[in-house]
N, C-alpha and C positions, 0 to 999 in steps of 0.2 A: 504494500499500500504506499502510495506517495502522499506526503503531507506538505503543503506549501505554507511555511510558517512566516507569513509576512506581518510580523507583529510591529513593523515600523510603518504600517499603512497610513496612519494619521500624518506622520512626518512627510511621507511621500506626497499626500494630497496637499499639505501645506507648503510644499517645496522648501522644507527646512531641514537641511542635512543633520543627522544625528552624529554626535561624537563617537569615535571608535569604541570607547569604553561602554557607552549605552547600547550600541549595536551588539556588542559581545554579550552584555547582560541579557538583552532581548533574545539572542540566539540560545543562550543557556536556559532561560525561562521557557522558551518554546519547546524544549524537550518534554515538558509536562503534557504536551498535546498527544503524546503517545497513549495517554489514558483514554482518548476517544477513538483509538484504532480499533479495527475489527478483525485484525490478524496479527500474526507474529513476524511479518516480513515488512518492516517499516522503513522507508527512506524519508528522512526529514530534510527539506530544502530550507536552508536558513540564510539570513542576510550577512552573517559573519560566522566565524568558527566558534562553536560553543566552548566553554572551558571544560575539557573532556574529563578531567579528574574530579570535577564537582558532581558529575551525574552518578547517582547511586542505582545500581541494578536491584530490581525486585521481581521475583517470579510471577507476581500478579499483574505486572505490566509488560508489554512487549519490549524486547531489546531494540536498539536503534542503530541505524546507519545514517549518516548524513552527508549532504553535499552543499557547499557554499555556492550560491548561484549569483554570479555577477549580473546586474541588471542594467537595462537602459530605460530610465523612467519607471514604469510599472510593468515592464515586460518579463514574465517568467518563461523558463523552458516549458514546453508542453508536458504536462503530467496529469495522471488521474489521481484524484484525492480530494482534499478540501482545503480551504484557505481561511485565514483569520478573518478576512473581509474580501470582498470580490476584487479581483485584479484582472488585467487585460487578457491574459492567457489561461484564466481559470474560470470560465464562464459556465461550465457544465458540472459543477462540483456538488456532491451530496454526501451525506454521512448517514449510514444505517448502522446504528449501534448493536444490532443483533439481539440475541435473547437475554436482555438485561432490563432492569426496571425502567430505564428511560427510553425504551424502544419506541420508534416513531416520533420521539419528542424533538429530535434535532434534524432539521432539514435545511440544506444550503443549495437552493435551486439557482438557476441561471439569473444573475443580477449584474447588469452592466456597471462598469467601474464608476461612471458618473452618477448612477443612482446610489451606489453604496457610499460614495463621497457625500452626496446630499443628505443621506439618511444618517450620517454620523456627524453632520455639521451642528455645532452647539447652538447655532441660531435657530435651528429647528425646535429645540427644546423651548425657547420663548413662545413660539407659535403654538405648540401643543399645550403648554401651561394656560395660555389665554383660551384656547378652545375648551379645555377641561375646567376652566374657572378656578384654577389653582395658581395664578400668577404669583411670583415671589415679589413682595413689596421692594420698590426701588431698583429692581433689575432693569437693565436696558442693553441694547446693542449699541456699541460705540464705534463709529466709523471715521472719526478724525480727532485730532488733538483739541480742536475747538469744542467739539461735542463732549469730549472727556472733561475739559475744564468747566463747561457749562453745567454738565450733569453733577459733578462734584460740588459745585457752588450750591446747587439746589438741594442735594440730598445729604451733605456733610452734617448739618445740624440733626438729621433724623437718624443717623447711623448709630448703632449700639457700640459697646466697648470693643467688639471684634473687628470693627472697621469694615473694610471692603476687599473684594478680590476681583481681579480682571483675568479672564481665561481666554486663551486662544480658541478660534473656531474648531480647530482639529488638534486635539492633544489627548494624552493618556497618562494614567499612573501619577497624576499631580504635577506633571511638567508643564512648562510654558504658562506660568501663572505669576501674577504679581499681587502681593498683599499690601495694604496701606491703611493708614488712619487719617480720616478727614482729608485735608488738602495738603498733607505732607509733601514737601517738594521732591524729596528723594524718591518716594514711592511713585509720584506722578511722572517723574522723569523716566523711571523704569517702565511704567506702563506705556509711555509714549514710545520708548524704544521697541517694546513688544508690538505695539500697534503698527509701527512702521514695517515691522518684519511680517506681520500677519495680515494687515489690511483691515481688520476689524477685531473687536474685543467684546466679550460678554461681561458686563459689569454686574456684580451682585453684592449684597450685603453679606459679611462673614458672620454667621450666627453661632450662637453658643450651643453646639451639638451635644445631644444626649445620647443618640443611637443612630447609626447609619445602617441602611438596609438596601437590598437589591431584589428584583423580581425577574426570574427568567421567563421568557414568553417566546412564542412563535406566531407568525402571521402568514396566512395563505389567502387565496382569493375570497374566501368566505368567512373565516373564523380567526379570532385572536385567542390563543390558548396560553394560560398562565399558571405557574406554580405558586405555592405559598412563598411569602417573602423570606429571604435569608438575611443574616447579619453580615454587614461589611465591617471589617476591622481596619481602621484608619489611624494615621498618626495625627498630631495636632493641626497639621495643615492639609488634611484630607488625602494624604498619600496612602496608596494601597498597602495594607499589611496582612491581609488574609480574609477568608470567607468562612463563616460558620453556617453550614448547610442545615444543621439540626438532624434529628433522627426521630424514631418512633416515640421515644421517651421524653422528648422536650422540644418545644417550639423556640427557635432562636430569637425571634422578635416578639415582644409582648405589646399588644395594642387592643384598643376597643373595637367594638363592632363597627362603629361609625368611621374610625380611622381606616379599618380594613376595607369598608365599602368604598371609601374615597380612593384608596390605592388601587383597588380593582378597576374602578372607573377610569383612573388616570392611565393605567396600563392599556386598557381598552382604547382610550383616546389616542395614545401613542401608536398602537398597532394600526388603527384606522388611518392615521396620518401617514405612516410608513407605507401602507398598502396604497394610498392615494398617489404617492410619488413613484410607485412602481416596485418597491422593495417587497421581497418575500423571503421568509426564513426566520432564523433565530434573532432575537434581540434581548436586551436587558435594560431595565430602568433602574437608576439609583435614586434614592431619596433619603430623608433623615427627619428625625425628631429633634426639636430644638427648644431651649428655655427662653421665654419672653416674659420678663418680670417674674411673677410667681406661677406662670402657666407653662405647661408643656404644649408645644404646638407641632403640627405636622407640615413638612414640605415634601409632598409626595413625588416630586419630579425634580431631581437635580441634573441628571444627564441621561441621554439615550445612547446606548451602545448597540448598533445594529450589526452584530457579528456573533461568532462563537466566543463570547466573552469568557473571562476567567471564572465566572459564576458557573458556566457549563463545565469547564475543566475541573473545578472544584467538586462539583457534583459527581463527575466521573471518577475522579481520584478517590473521594471519600467512599463512594459506593463499592468500587472494585477493591479497595484496601481495607474496608470495614471501619472507617472513621466517620467523624461528623464535621471535620473542618480541615481546611488547607491554610497554612500559616507561612509567613515570611518574616525572617528576623535574623540576628546575628548568630544565634546558636539554638539548635533544636533541643527540646527536653530529652532526657535520657531514654525514655520509653517510646518516643515518637518514631514513626516510619519516615525516615529521611529520604527525599527524593533528589535534593540538590544540597550538597554540603559545602561549607565555607572553604575557600582556598586563598592562598596568598594573592592570586590575581584579582579575586573579587570575594571579599569575606561576607557572604550572605548565605542563608540556608532556607530551604523550603521543605516543609514536612506536613504530614497528615497525622492528626490525633483525634 
């Protein structure tokens, strides 16, 4: 089975070259995609060479071979398999997980690269929030330095102690973001630099988060199908640190019936919007609960990830290895099932527990 591991797709769409170290981290992380493979003959096509001594063999996951594929733009060598998101030479990709609990849950049908790019544009999130009636207060799309200054002048007195964040339209794992307080000159200058590079920014208040979650879903010509929310593990600035899928004995995210109904409706709205622009297949939405005064409030849509996101990978890893979570950190606990171990080249670990 051939797997096209284009985990740099957002950077490709944004025409923002990634540093060699980040490409190597992505290549090493992409070895987790073997959890989605349907056989034990897997060739992983990566954007750089993985750190080979970091990859831990486990009999419950297929072994890997890999090939580093030099690309021109988004051109991949012809291969059968699936991709992180659609790319030019991978238009007829699908994933049949076989006789496992998520059978028929993951489908990656033909999606043109332009559609995949539009589906993963953070500006689409603003549109879906408005359609679903869950817009985030003070959020806006910023397309010029003048618009940034004008918006900050208007909203600075209304921002909480967390200040604000500006995100690039195409980004992942907490990269390409600027955090600031009020009209702080240094933060504004950094945001202007990012704006010149990206052409637009999504401005949002940075809220006092209590719990982050994601929802795995698929969309086809008629239906939007979704799983129960899972917990996202994040650092203080929203960087990805793991996923708690949960199990039969516990629910990873506690919420009221009303909050659950709002999340279900928001996922449905996101799926309908994706279908409307021509996207079919797996997607994930991220959301969070936050503190506002003495109240807990829900932000049901932070981002839309229209691809086989790491939520799907975590589900596959946890199910196949008998755990309930996939985690990333400096050092795995003693009893954890380690999939990537720290090395001098890149001291990070990935494990299931």
